[in-house]
Steps between C-alpha positions, in 0.01 A plus 500: 500500500448826309420312181241290680334809645491665157341190349250477784396865524631669186226397259228582753645848556530560126147378428354707781680811373379448143140442609505814714655705218240376250214582735638849561517551123141382461372739762686786338329426167797333328325178401731407211824508704323301772388243243856475370634455851255222581570330167873498572436374853287218359774390262773526765301292750416234242868480401601481865244229571639288216848488657431549872535239772182327621498728807531820295275407207159550669566865586605579143187333370278683749635842401471405133129429548450837671683675216279316250187612687611861481591472131158346430326772696683771306453353152157334497208712375336502841335841456251360250355278775278597790708571813379188683627275223836665426674310776376168361683564172834519682409215738496235226866529391598551866341171603654312207844647567471434874406137436801450274729677747378288792571185305842617378591602853435145615225602738197289583146625560558496874827692461314798352197472727252352253347293777227545758604441859318527830715800589399665172130465577550651845710782352220586258285594798764757593579634154140554384423797730857628459474503120176697511625744766829567322316550170279766659797676657699481176222668304514799732873548437482527121277633223453164328207492258249217563462249218120529503288812486195384694449255791260286299541122527476435125775754434719407797492120524699390194763779508554441872533124448741551209705743708509268800604188310737655249703694755503282810577155358781577251661771714501290816635199313779718362581718802426276798523156342798541268691821581475476878591133503798558270628813674473351849687189384781699336521810721384366834163538677527867605675644195299280267169612649608865484606461137170338398294765679707781347449373145129452569465857625694647209288337228163479677452842657247699297621816669843578640374720781665407832171389655404276210849349475483420872164324456623293205816411693287393796288284269811343348645424842175358637435288191859376511486406867166324461644304208794389714281411797230318303730353230235611251432807287124467559485764777705739287274441200186567706648807666634640173167450322302668776746789519480569126122466477450722803755755380386523135132406517330525839688770692389801292133420557535382860695807610266734313203342671 
């Protein structure tokens, strides 16, 4: 019994602890130790996935993809690109890795929500105003710098589109499509959802102020629930895109009048 519980929950607890430790290091300015930690986590998860049971393999693969995303974000020369396009540089390897992980996990397109359902279309009507509203509120809780300097269409359109597509699609495929599916299957619906939301908050929160963490956690929970209800990541993708564009592009100019 104890061995089964360790196999079921042990890796998840270890991975969650390492991710949290790495993010704490990053926010304290220790980027190199954080990079080392994520690199080790990537190797451990890949090794675990190679020898795990079919039930346990998807979670190892999901965490490995997240570790790869963080390693890519820390090592790629993103500062030489305009802010709106930096996310796209990390999105490419994330999408490739997620696609490979989905296939190796034995998941189909419908398993990870890469489908459009009637429930998803209805849910989009709910998540659109929520994404915008939460983005406006989030901007007021942190001192995030907008990715554009002036609210001029020619300067805003392409960076905003790049930001929307390169953050929402790969991140929702990884966090809601792959991680949430894997963690709920291995850990159970409640614990699995909590684990997926916790990892999402740890790596996605631009600021670790209590208010901003609460908003990101709310987004993670809402996107996760809508994915379960609609059996599609489309509402989460739409909501995530609108949140990011509002938070990093529109909010500074809207709130300043």
